[in-house]
N, C-alpha and C positions, 0 to 999 in steps of 0.2 A: 503494500500500500504506499510505503516511503515514495518509490519513485512516480505512480500515479500523482502522489499530492504536489511532488515538486513540481512534474510536468504540467499540474493543472494552475498554479500558483505564478510560476515563471513568468515573465515577461516573453510576451512572443511577437514576432511581424511579419505580416499584417496581423494587427486584431481583428477577429471574426466578427466582431460586434459593430467594427466601422465598415463594415462589407453588406450588411442587409438592408434591405431596401424597407422603408415607410409602411408601418399600416394604412395610414392615410394622414391627411396634413392635421386631424383631432388625434390619434395616434401615433403620437411619433417618438421613436427608439431615442433615445437621450445617447448621445456619443459620450463615449468614456472618458475622453478630455473635459467635456461640460462637466460630467458627474463628479470627478475628479476636483473641478473648481471649487464647486458647491461642499464637497468632501474638506476642501482646505478650511472652506470659511467656517465650517462647523468645527475642525478641529481649534481652529484659532480662538474662538467663541470657548470653546471648552477650556482650555488652556487658561484662558482671560480670568473665566469665572471660577479657576481650580488652581489659583496658585500658580500658574505654570505645569501643570499637569498634563500628561500626554494621553489624549482621549484612546489611541489603539494599544495603550498599555494596561487597561483596564478590562479584566477579565467578566466583573460583571454587568458591563453596559449591555443592554438591549434595543435590538435596531427592529425596526418595522418599515418595509416597504409596502404599502399597501393597496399600491395599482402597478405592478409588476409585468413587466413586457418583455425585454430583453433580459433582466437580471444583472445589471450593469451595477445599480448601485450595488445591490449586495455580494456581489463579485469582487469590485473595488473596495468594501468595507470589509470582506472575508480575507484580502490579501494585505491589507493594513495591518488587521487585525494579528495574521499570522506571522508578521517581523514584528510587530510590539510585542507580541507575549512570549516570543522565545525565550527572553530570560526566564519567566515565571513557569512557563511547561517547557522546557528544553524537548520533547520529545515530539518530532512533527507530526506522528500519526494521531497523539493524543490530544495538542495544540488544536489541529485543522477538527477533530471529532467535537472538539472542545468550543469551538467557533460556531460550526454548523447545527447544532443540537441546543445551545445552550444561549445563543447570541443574535442569531441572523433569522429573520422573519419575513416570508411575503405573501402576497395574497396574488394571483393571476387574474388578469382581465378577462382573459380567452383561454380556451384547450391549449390551443398552439403558443401562445407565451406562455402558459405555465410550462409547457415541454421546454421551448426555450430557455426560460429563466433557470430550470432546474440543471439544464446542460451546461449554462455558463456557471453555476454556482457548484453542483457535485459532479461536472464532469459526465452526467449521466443524467436521460429523461427519468431513470429510475434512483430515486434517493437512496434504496436498497438493495441497488443492482450491484451485477460484480466490477462493475466499470467505476461506480462511485467511490470517492473519496474518503467518504465515510462509512464504517460500518455499524454506527452504533443506531440507525432509523430500523424501525418495524414494519413502514408503510412506504409504499412508491412515493407518495409527495412529499415526504419530509417536513422540514417545516416552510414550503411552498404550496399553499391550498391553491385548488380551484377544483370549483363543481360547478355545472351549470344551473342556475337559478331562473325563476320565471319572474317577469318583473307583478307587482301588485296592483293588478288595473283597478280604479275608481271610475267608472263608465271609460271614457274612451283614452284616459292619458294613465301612467303610473304612478303614485301618489309619491312616489320618493323621488323620482330623476325626470318624471315629466314625459318618458318615451310614448308618442302615439302608437296606440295597441292597432291601429293598420299596417303599421310598418312589423313590428318589434312580437308581435302575438304569433311566433311560429311553431313550425310543428320541430318535433324530437329530431335532434342530430344539427340543427342549426342553432350557431350563435344567439342568443337573446340580447347581450350587451347590459344585462342587466349584474350590475359590479355588485358584489359583496359585501363590500365596505359602505358601501352608501344604502344598502338595500334593506335596513334594518332599523327600528328604532331606539333599539339599546346595542350599541356598539361593544360595549365592554362586556355583556354576556355573549355575544356573537363571537367576540376573541377566544373567550373561555371556551366555548363551542369547539372552535378551530384547532386553541393549540393549548388548552388545559389553563387549569389555575396559575395564578402569580403571574399575569401578563400585564404588568405593567412595563411598557414602552419606553426608553428614556430618551430614544430619538425616532421620529418617524420623517421619512424621506422618500420623494418619489417624485414621480412626473405623469399626474393623471389626465385620461383623455380631457378632450376641450371640452365640446359637445355634443350632444344628442341631434341626431338625424330627426328633423321633423318636428323636435318639441315645441317649437316656437309658433306654431301653426301653420299650415298649410306648405310652403317648400321652406319656410325659416327655421332655420336650427337653434335648439338652446344652449345657454353655456351650462356644464356640471362642474366645471373642476373646483369650482367653489364649495362644492358639497363635501369633496374631500378633505377638502381643508378646513372647512366646519367639523366634520366629522373626528377628524384628526383632533382637533382642538377639545372633543367632549373628553378625549383618552388622557389629558391631563401629561402629556410629556414634557421633558422637561425642553426638549428640543424639537423644531418642526420646520422643516423645509422643503419647499415645492417648487417645479418648475411651474408657472401658471404663463398664459397669453397675458401682456401688458395691457391689454385695454381696460383691464378693471379698474385701472388707476385713474380714469376719465370717464370710462362710458360702460357699455353691456347691458343689453335689458335686463331686468332686474338685480343689476348690481348695486345699486343704492346703498342698502341695507350691508351688504358686506363689506365693499368699499368705505363705509363710514368705520364698522368694528376696526377692520384692518389698518386705516389709516391715523383711527384716535387711541388705541388702547395703548399705543406706544410698548409693545412688545417686540416689535420688529426693531430687531439690533442691526440687520444689512439688509438693503436691498441693491441687487445686480440688474439693471434694466436695459435690455436691446432694442434699437430702435427698428434693426432690422431682423428678421425674424434667422435668415439666411447666414448673416453672422454668426450666432449659436450654433444653429443645426443646419450646415451645410446641404444645399438641396431641396430647404424645404423653405416656403415663403407666404405669408399671408398677413394682411392687414393688420399695423398694429407693434407689433414686434412681440418680444419675451421676453421674460425675467424669472429671476429665483429671488424667493425673502429665506431668510431666517430668523423665527420666530424664537423665543427665551421666556420661559414661563417667569423665571426670576430677573427679568432685565426691564426697565421702566427709563425710557429716555427719546432723545432723537435716536435715529438711523443712520449709517454709513452709507451714503447711496453712490454708487458706481454706475455712470451713463455709459455706454458704447452709442456713438451715436454714429451709424452706418460702420466704419470700420475703425473709427477713431474712439478709444478708449480715454475721456476724460479724469482727470483726478478726483480720486473719489473725496466726498466732501461729508459735512454733517447737516443732516437737513432734519425739519419740523415736520414731517408728512402729513400730518393733521391741520396744516396751516390754512388751509382752502379746502372746499367742499371736495375737490379733485386736487388732482397731484399733478402739479407743475414740472416735468421731465428734466428742464434746460434751466437751472437756477439762475441763469442771466436775464432771463424774461422777467423778473421777479420785480426789480426795481420799476420796468416799464410797465408793467401792471398797475403796480401801487401809483404810480404818477397819475395813470387815467383814473383808476377809480378815486381820486384825490378828489376830481372835479363833481363827483355823486351825482352824474346825469343818469338819464333814463337809458335803458340799454335794448339792444335789438331784437333779444327775445319777446318784449314785448308789440315787436313790428311783425315778427316773423309767426305764421302760423303752425299748428301743429302738422304732425304724419298724415298722409292721406287726407289734402286741404277737401275736396271735394267729392269726396267717398269713391274715387275711383283708383282702383289697385292698377299695380303696374301693368297686369297682364289684361286690361278692359280692351274688350274688343270689338263693342258695341260701336264702331264708329263708321262713317263715311268718308271716302275721299274730297268730296265737296259738299260745299253748304246746301241745306233742307231749308224748309219752310219750320221754325221752332228750332232751330240748331244754333250753336255757340261754336268757337272754334275751340278745338282741342288739343293742346300741347304735350306731346310723349314721345317716346323713344320707340322705335321700332327696327331689332336687329340690331340695336348700339346707335342707330342712326335719330338724329333728332327730326320730327316731323310735326307738321301742323294738319291735322285733321279735324270732322267735325262730328259734333255729339249732339243728343237730343237735349234741353235744357230741362225736359222733365227726368233726366236721368240724374241730377244734379241732386245730391240729399245732404250735404252739407254746404254750409258757408255760403248761400244764396245771395246775400249781401256783397259778397265780394266779385260775383260773375261781372256787375255792370262797373265795375271801378277800373281806374288804372293801378296796377301794383306790378311789383316784379318776382319773376320766378327763378327760387334758387335750387341749382343741384343737389336732391337728398342724398346722393352718393358721388364719392370721387377718391380714387385710389391710387397710390403710388409708390405702395409698399416700402416707405420709408427713406424715400428718394431726399435727397438734401442738395442744394436748394429747391424749394417745394413750390409747388402751386397752390395747393391746399382745396380749393374750391374749383370746379368747372364754371363756366361763364353763366352770368345770371341772364335773363330776358324779360324784357320790358313788355308786356301784355297789356295792351289795352282791353277797354269794356266788351262787353260780351264776349269771353275768352275764360276757359276753366282749363286744368293739367291735371294728369294722373298722380300715382304716388312717387313718382320720380323724381316730383318738385315739392318744395315747401313754397309758399306763398308770403311776401312781404307786403302789405298793405292792411286795408284800402287807401291809395293816395289820392289828393286831390286831382291831380294834373297830371297829365305828360310830362311837364318839366320838372315836378316831384319825383315821377317815376326815374327819369332820367337820371337826376341828381342821385338818388338812391342807387340806381345801378353803377354808374361811376365810382360811388364810393367803396361798393363790392371790388372794383377792381386794385384798389389800392394795395399797397404792401402791407401799410399799417394794419387796414380791415381783417385781410388774412393772415395776419401773425398773431392778431387776438385771437382770430377763431382759431388756430394751428394750437393754442396752448390748450384748449379743451375738445380737439377732433384728435382723438387719437387711434381710429379705423376708418374705413372710409364714407363710414355715415355721418351726417351732419344737420341732426335734429335740432329743434326748437334751442333746447337748452346750448347748444353749442354758441350760438351767438348772446349768451348771457355776458359776456364779458367786454364787448363790444358797444361803444356808447351811439347813442343814436346823434344825428347832426339835423341844424337846418335844411329843407331839401330845395334852397333856394340859390345853389351856386355849385357849380363841378369842382367836387374836391379834390385836392392834389395830396401827394404825401408830404410835400412840403409844406404846405397850410396847417396839415395834422400837425407834424412833427412840432412847429411853431408852437402850436395852441396847447398841445400838452408837455411843452418843453423836454423834448427828446434829444440825448445827448447826440454828439457827434461819435461817439464809440457805439452808442447804443443804434444808432441810424445804422453804423457798419453791421453792428450784431443782426439787426433785421435783413438789411441785405443779404447779410451771408447765408439766411434760412429761406427765405420767399422770394422767388423769382420773379419777375415782372410778367403779369399777364399779356400776352399777345394777340392779335386778332386771329390768328389760326390755331388757339387754344382750344381745345375743345374736351 
């Protein structure tokens, strides 16, 4: 067994876990380098809290990955403990068995990933098999548990995760994606059932699934990563570290309470934030980026914040995460925002309306190419192109008072995958009376005249406007709340950045910063 243990735990090149394809953009395998960065952060915090002690020399610490996929966290923890405990448990076979049986635990998210994780950690998909590097397990699973679970249906959705019944009420043999860690009302009892008594975990660490397909209704997905974080906190670990999409910092449907709790409880000691997903997870890309946090039960205070803006790593600084209702990723923006807010002007979120302003979804199709009796102009996108069609006035179920006014249509979504400098918003549209739009746009209005509408539209093109929007726009979506830090202006002139910078006392250095973050909007931008 010594030879097998030595082979399993020594460095190999290439690492097989760098060579496997991701399950999807929502169930992403963690690169070993990224996992080790998280473990370094954990070890540094442990040392700071324990008089310089080395976490990896403590044979009593229990680790749990509640959303195991490739097994990379458990494997790297095992590797570190194997080196750190060499002095206390000299026999390699005994040391490895102690670590795997007493210290390292995981819950697979699918049958496939549970097999992959066991092979990564035990060198065998059978924990008690002849090729396993531990001979102390009585079951195939070892300490990496997985069983296919069913969702708990409350009519059309799962009451634990929001999964739609039409998609996930599946026949035997198909994955249900009913993740064991979050499909229970009593997580402590559930872990006792899985692993036995006395399962007080010191460290919970992992990279949970991010979304549930169709959970938001229709074609929309719903976030579920926060459910793993909240469930982990119920276990009262000493430390909790998870990889989650950075959109929680400023957006996300239903993330308000989660964000407030996370930003204001002051237990987060470290936050590492990547504006581009691909910087942290090569080959994976979605809007808003990704990051990880370290939550400490005993810690109270400001957080050490590290920002990777694109490929550039900014110096780590101390930040009060809860200073605003959302988190501003680049601290250089704070002074500008404070100067703007000092004038206490009304803000654009009182001018911009809510999502789906006229009750017409993006896929609304009851329109015609030419005007007809009782029709109004309809602004929409068809196969990615902006078009103007015509819909029956009787089809408009919301905001009828806006139909016959001047207004400005603002694109509800515009994605750039973390590009810097950014456009932030697509071009807006001055819309005359007798016009409406689909969910593709939000409406700013009503406005008294074409002159006012033109003035507002020109304002939206300024770098100043789009910079303030960018502070709250972390994904492709820009809903009404995204505009709550943008001050209203008088709609009687054509606003320029120079006029706005003078009005708000923006310094030359701050102007240079805005210019570095926001690119000018040209006529060809879509």
